[in-house]
C-alpha positions in Angstrom: 101.8 -2.6 34.0 100.0 -4.6 36.6 99.9 -2.2 39.6 98.4 0.9 36.9 95.9 -1.7 35.0 93.2 -1.4 37.5 91.6 -4.5 35.2 93.9 -6.8 36.8 92.3 -6.6 40.0 88.5 -6.3 38.9 88.8 -9.2 37.1 90.0 -11.1 40.6 86.5 -9.0 42.1 85.0 -10.5 39.1 85.7 -14.1 40.0 84.9 -13.4 43.8 81.3 -11.4 42.8 80.5 -14.7 40.5 82.1 -17.5 43.8 80.0 -15.2 46.5 76.6 -15.8 44.4 76.8 -19.2 43.9 77.5 -19.9 47.5 74.7 -17.7 48.5 72.5 -19.5 46.3 74.3 -23.1 47.7 73.4 -21.9 51.1 70.1 -21.5 51.0 68.8 -24.0 48.2 71.5 -26.3 48.2 70.4 -28.5 45.6 70.5 -26.1 42.2 68.5 -27.6 39.1 65.5 -26.7 36.5 65.1 -23.1 35.9 67.2 -22.3 38.8 70.0 -22.7 37.5 69.0 -20.0 34.4 68.2 -17.6 37.5 71.5 -18.0 39.2 73.3 -17.4 35.0 70.8 -14.0 34.7 71.5 -13.3 39.4 75.9 -13.4 38.4 75.2 -11.5 35.4 73.8 -8.8 37.5 75.8 -8.6 40.2 78.2 -8.2 37.5 76.7 -5.4 35.5 76.1 -3.8 39.2 79.4 -4.3 40.4 80.8 -2.8 36.8 79.0 0.4 37.6 80.3 1.2 40.7 84.0 0.8 39.6 83.2 3.4 36.5 81.5 5.8 39.1 83.8 5.9 42.6 87.4 5.8 42.3 89.2 4.9 44.8 91.2 7.6 46.3 94.6 6.3 46.8 95.9 3.5 43.5 96.3 -0.4 44.8 99.4 -0.6 46.5 99.2 2.3 48.9 96.4 1.5 50.4 96.4 0.0 53.9 94.4 -2.9 55.4 91.6 0.0 56.7 92.0 2.0 53.5 91.4 -1.4 51.8 88.3 -2.4 54.2 86.7 1.0 54.1 87.0 0.8 50.1 85.0 -2.6 50.1 82.9 -1.9 52.7 81.8 1.4 50.2 81.5 -1.0 47.1 79.0 -3.1 48.6 77.1 -1.0 50.2 77.2 1.2 46.7 76.5 -1.9 44.6 73.8 -3.2 47.2 71.5 0.0 47.3 71.8 0.0 42.9 71.3 -3.5 42.9 67.9 -2.4 45.2 66.5 0.3 42.5 67.0 -2.6 39.5 65.3 -5.1 41.1 62.6 -2.6 42.4 62.2 -1.0 38.6 61.9 -4.2 37.0 60.0 -5.4 39.3 62.1 -8.7 39.8 62.0 -8.6 43.6 61.0 -11.8 44.1 63.9 -13.4 41.9 65.4 -14.6 44.8 65.0 -13.8 48.2 66.3 -11.4 50.4 68.4 -14.4 52.6 70.3 -15.0 49.4 71.2 -11.0 48.4 72.4 -10.8 52.2 74.2 -13.4 52.1 75.9 -12.6 48.9 77.0 -9.0 50.4 79.1 -10.6 53.2 80.4 -13.0 51.8 81.0 -11.0 48.9 83.1 -8.4 51.1 85.1 -10.8 52.8 85.9 -12.2 50.0 86.7 -9.6 48.1 88.6 -8.1 51.2 91.0 -11.0 51.3 91.6 -11.5 47.7 92.6 -7.4 48.2 94.4 -8.7 50.4 96.4 -11.8 48.7 96.8 -9.8 45.5 98.9 -6.9 46.7 101.0 -10.3 48.8 101.2 -11.7 45.0 102.1 -8.2 43.5 105.0 -7.7 46.1 106.3 -11.1 45.4 105.8 -10.6 41.8 108.1 -7.3 41.4 110.7 -8.6 43.9 111.8 -10.2 41.1 114.0 -8.0 39.1 113.5 -9.7 35.3 109.7 -8.5 36.1 110.2 -4.8 37.4 110.4 -1.6 34.7 114.1 -0.3 34.6 113.9 3.4 35.2 116.7 6.1 34.6 116.1 9.1 37.0 118.0 12.8 35.3 118.4 15.3 38.1 120.7 18.3 38.1 123.6 18.6 40.4 121.6 21.0 43.1 118.4 18.2 43.4 120.4 15.2 42.7 119.0 13.9 46.2 116.0 15.3 46.9 114.8 13.6 43.6 116.6 10.1 44.8 114.7 11.1 47.9 111.3 11.6 47.0 112.0 8.5 44.6 112.2 6.1 47.4 109.6 7.6 49.6 106.9 7.3 46.7 107.4 3.3 47.1 107.0 2.2 43.6 107.5 -0.9 43.5 107.2 -2.0 39.7 110.1 0.2 38.9 113.8 -0.1 39.2 116.2 2.5 39.4 119.5 1.2 36.5 121.5 4.6 36.8 120.8 8.5 37.7 121.8 11.0 35.5 124.3 13.7 36.9 123.5 17.2 35.2 126.2 19.7 36.2 127.9 22.9 35.0 131.6 23.1 34.2 132.7 26.3 33.4 130.7 27.7 30.3 129.0 24.5 29.6 127.7 21.3 31.5 129.2 18.0 32.6 126.8 14.8 32.4 127.8 12.2 35.1 125.9 8.8 34.9 125.9 6.9 38.4 125.1 3.0 37.4 123.5 1.3 40.3 124.5 -2.5 40.0 123.1 -5.4 41.8 125.3 -7.9 42.9 125.8 -11.0 45.7 126.0 -8.5 48.7 123.2 -5.5 47.0 123.0 -2.4 45.5 126.3 -0.6 44.4 126.6 2.5 42.6 129.2 2.8 40.1 130.3 5.8 38.0 130.4 5.0 34.6 132.7 5.4 32.4 130.4 5.9 28.6 129.5 9.3 27.7 125.4 9.3 27.4 125.1 8.5 24.2 126.6 5.1 24.4 124.6 4.6 27.8 121.8 5.0 26.3 122.3 3.0 23.1 123.9 -0.2 25.2 121.5 -0.1 28.9 118.0 -1.3 29.0 116.0 1.7 29.9 111.9 1.1 30.2 111.0 4.8 31.2 113.1 7.7 32.4 112.0 10.1 34.9 113.6 14.3 34.0 114.0 16.2 37.4 115.7 19.2 36.5 114.4 21.9 37.8 117.8 24.1 37.0 117.5 23.2 33.2 116.5 25.1 30.8 114.0 23.8 28.5 116.6 23.7 25.7 118.2 21.5 27.3 115.4 19.5 28.4 114.0 19.2 25.3 117.0 18.1 24.3 116.5 14.9 26.5 113.3 14.3 25.6 113.9 13.7 21.8 117.2 11.9 22.7 114.9 9.5 25.1 111.8 9.3 22.5 114.3 8.9 19.3 115.2 5.3 20.9 111.1 4.6 22.2 112.2 5.1 25.9 109.0 6.8 27.5 109.4 9.5 29.5 108.2 11.5 32.7 109.2 15.5 33.3 108.6 16.1 36.5 108.4 20.2 35.5 106.5 22.4 33.5 107.3 22.0 30.0 105.7 22.6 26.5 104.2 20.5 24.0 106.0 18.3 22.7 103.8 14.8 20.6 102.2 12.3 22.6 101.7 13.2 26.4 99.6 12.8 29.0 98.9 14.0 32.8 100.0 11.2 35.7 101.4 10.5 38.5 104.7 8.7 39.4 104.9 8.6 42.7 105.4 11.5 44.2 105.8 13.0 41.2 102.5 14.7 39.1 104.3 14.8 35.8 103.9 14.7 32.2 104.9 12.0 30.3 105.9 12.3 26.7 106.4 9.2 24.5 106.5 8.6 20.7 103.3 6.3 21.5 101.4 5.8 24.9 100.1 2.6 25.5 96.9 2.0 27.2 97.3 -0.8 30.1 94.9 -2.2 28.9 95.1 -3.3 25.6 98.8 -4.5 26.8 96.9 -6.7 29.2 94.9 -7.8 26.6 97.7 -8.4 24.2 100.0 -10.6 26.9 96.2 -12.4 27.4 96.6 -13.3 23.5 100.5 -14.4 24.2 99.6 -16.6 26.9 96.9 -18.4 25.4 98.1 -18.5 21.6 101.9 -19.9 23.2 100.4 -22.6 24.9 98.5 -23.7 22.0 101.5 -23.3 19.7 103.6 -24.8 22.6 101.5 -27.9 22.4 102.2 -28.2 18.7 105.9 -27.6 18.8 106.0 -30.2 21.0 104.1 -32.7 18.6 105.9 -31.7 15.8 109.2 -32.3 17.3 108.6 -35.8 17.6 109.5 -36.0 13.4 111.4 -32.4 12.9 114.4 -33.4 16.1 115.1 -36.8 14.2 115.3 -35.7 11.0 117.5 -32.8 11.9 119.7 -35.8 14.1 119.8 -38.1 10.8 122.0 -35.3 8.3 123.8 -33.4 10.7 125.2 -34.1 14.3 124.8 -31.6 17.0 121.3 -30.0 19.4 118.0 -29.5 17.3 116.8 -26.9 18.9 118.7 -23.7 18.3 119.9 -20.9 21.2 121.3 -17.8 20.7 121.0 -14.4 22.2 119.1 -11.8 20.7 117.7 -8.5 22.2 114.7 -7.7 23.2 112.4 -5.6 24.4 114.5 -1.9 25.3 117.7 -3.5 25.6 116.4 -6.8 27.4 118.7 -10.2 26.1 117.2 -13.3 26.1 118.1 -17.1 24.3 115.7 -17.2 21.1 114.7 -21.2 20.1 114.4 -22.6 16.6 114.5 -25.7 14.9 118.1 -25.5 13.8 118.4 -24.9 9.8 122.4 -24.7 9.7 125.2 -26.8 10.5 126.8 -26.4 13.3 129.9 -24.2 12.7 127.3 -21.8 11.1 128.7 -18.8 13.1 132.0 -18.8 12.0 131.2 -19.7 8.5 130.0 -16.2 8.5 132.6 -14.5 8.4 134.1 -16.0 5.2 130.9 -15.2 4.0 130.5 -11.6 5.2 131.6 -10.0 1.6 128.6 -12.2 -0.2 126.0 -10.3 2.4 123.2 -9.2 0.3 121.7 -7.4 2.8 122.7 -3.2 2.8 122.9 -2.2 6.9 123.4 -4.1 9.8 121.6 -7.7 8.9 123.1 -10.7 6.9 121.5 -12.5 4.3 122.6 -14.3 1.0 120.5 -16.7 -1.3 121.1 -20.0 -1.6 123.2 -20.1 1.4 125.7 -23.3 1.8 125.2 -23.2 5.8 121.5 -24.3 5.6 120.6 -27.8 5.8 118.3 -29.8 3.7 116.0 -30.4 6.2 116.8 -27.0 7.4 115.6 -25.6 3.9 112.4 -27.4 4.2 112.5 -25.8 7.7 112.3 -22.7 6.4 110.1 -22.6 3.0 107.3 -24.2 5.7 108.4 -21.5 8.4 108.5 -24.5 10.7 111.4 -23.4 12.0 110.2 -21.0 14.1 107.3 -23.3 16.5 109.8 -23.2 19.2 109.2 -19.5 19.6 106.6 -20.1 21.5 108.2 -21.0 24.3 109.8 -17.3 23.9 106.0 -16.5 24.2 105.2 -18.4 27.2 108.1 -16.8 28.8 107.3 -13.4 28.3 110.0 -12.8 26.8 108.5 -12.0 22.8 104.9 -12.1 21.4 102.9 -13.7 19.2 103.3 -10.6 17.1 105.8 -7.3 17.4 109.2 -6.5 15.7 112.0 -8.5 14.5 114.9 -9.7 17.3 118.8 -8.6 16.4 121.2 -10.5 17.0 123.6 -8.7 19.5 126.1 -7.8 16.7 123.8 -5.7 14.8 122.1 -4.0 18.5 126.0 -3.5 19.3 126.2 -1.2 16.1 122.7 0.5 16.4 122.6 4.3 15.9 120.7 5.9 18.6 117.0 6.1 16.6 116.9 2.0 15.9 117.0 1.6 19.3 112.9 2.9 19.4 112.7 -0.4 17.0 113.2 -2.2 20.2 110.0 -0.1 22.6 107.8 -3.2 21.9 108.8 -7.1 22.3 110.0 -8.6 19.7 107.6 -11.2 17.9 107.7 -14.2 16.4 105.7 -12.5 13.3 104.8 -8.9 12.2 104.2 -6.3 9.7 108.1 -6.9 7.9 107.2 -11.1 8.3 104.1 -10.5 6.2 105.5 -7.8 3.8 107.4 -10.2 1.9 110.6 -10.5 4.1 112.7 -12.1 1.2 112.6 -9.3 -1.0 113.5 -6.8 1.7 117.3 -6.4 1.1 117.4 -3.0 2.9 118.2 -3.0 7.2 116.3 0.8 7.0 113.3 -0.7 5.3 112.9 -3.6 7.9 113.1 -0.7 10.4 110.6 1.3 8.9 108.2 -1.3 9.0 109.1 -2.0 12.5 108.3 1.8 13.6 105.0 1.8 11.3 103.9 -1.1 13.7 104.6 0.4 16.5 103.3 3.6 15.3 99.9 2.1 14.7 100.1 -0.3 16.9 96.1 -2.2 18.5 95.3 -5.0 19.4 93.1 -5.6 15.5 96.2 -5.0 14.0 98.1 -8.3 16.0 94.6 -9.9 14.9 94.6 -8.6 11.3 98.6 -9.9 11.1 97.9 -13.1 12.8 95.3 -13.6 10.0 98.0 -12.7 7.1 100.4 -14.5 8.6 98.5 -17.6 8.4 98.1 -17.4 4.8 101.9 -16.1 3.9 103.0 -19.9 5.4 99.8 -21.5 3.9 100.8 -20.2 0.2 104.7 -20.2 1.1 105.3 -16.4 0.3 108.3 -14.5 1.7 110.0 -17.1 3.7 113.6 -17.4 3.5 
């Protein structure tokens, strides 16, 4: 996402503009005080406005990560030249040319050119280091015909898409009058990557593997076969790029995926800028929530230990975005042998479907009942939010047992990060006894998602927690 998101490096440029302007004023006046401070603020805002106009009007011919040092220098010089021309026009029309002497503006553009170029250089280094970690890369599935399998892989390798990691290649071949599908899984080992032929059928493989996006390079397949792939992948919430001409099917966008010009099919296409804002909200909210959790633990941890032995923090493997496994954190509300006793209580399960819930669960401690009623047990999940495994608002993260029993259509509810709260939680979770209803609410959240919906759900969550509605 970071590579595609222009706002990510635009933010860096704005910081550099502010630093360059402040330095230019300080170099000219040494000391800034009185009216000069308000003039300096006005100058910074004006420079940022000029920069944003130029960025919107002048599009770079290549993406950030594909530019050479010379390409970047040309782009930075051009941007600053256009900024200087537009600034001159604005100052002339507003008769504000005497706000600062020309030496300040000349110094600013020299400093800004240097800082912008150096900033982009180090930004690219940061992104390369960031995407070296497997956990930060999107997991890509490539589907190709037997005839063009090698060519498709070769094209992808030469595309230098550092933000993607190929997890498997699906080979579609012919067998008699039918078709044969072989899955070449790419595993990461201590000695590097190795290709293993998976024995799983495609349906089971797609259900249980972590796949964020899929690239279809199938020029030798019929439109019906391509459509079957698109439908199957969309059903599980996997964003699909098609490198062939095809027909209208739900939401699509024309994009570039390396050397490919593709149509991207998805049940819901999210704007990178919106996802960037969502993550920024998560970081701020996660940091504040983590501090509150530390303060709460001063009282809650001793209370848990006094009633029952065992760790105060409960850890459990849950399933996150597109099948990623992570450990969720909660204040422990049950006795230590809760998982063993669950098997005995399965006959009393009141939930219809894959989830487990019973009224007056005997495994819950007295302290645990209070923590659940007040939703205080959920607070350690703010650490999951800070780590990027969860979001403040999202879908409910299923357990591993639930996930392994999923049907294909259930996996789409994992196409966004799970959240501490969500539509299910604010809709009265204690009164919902059907797993399909939980799935329906989660899919409704994904289909209607926006930053404003997240804000509304956060406000509703505060109301639900304060008045203890829907907690169990």
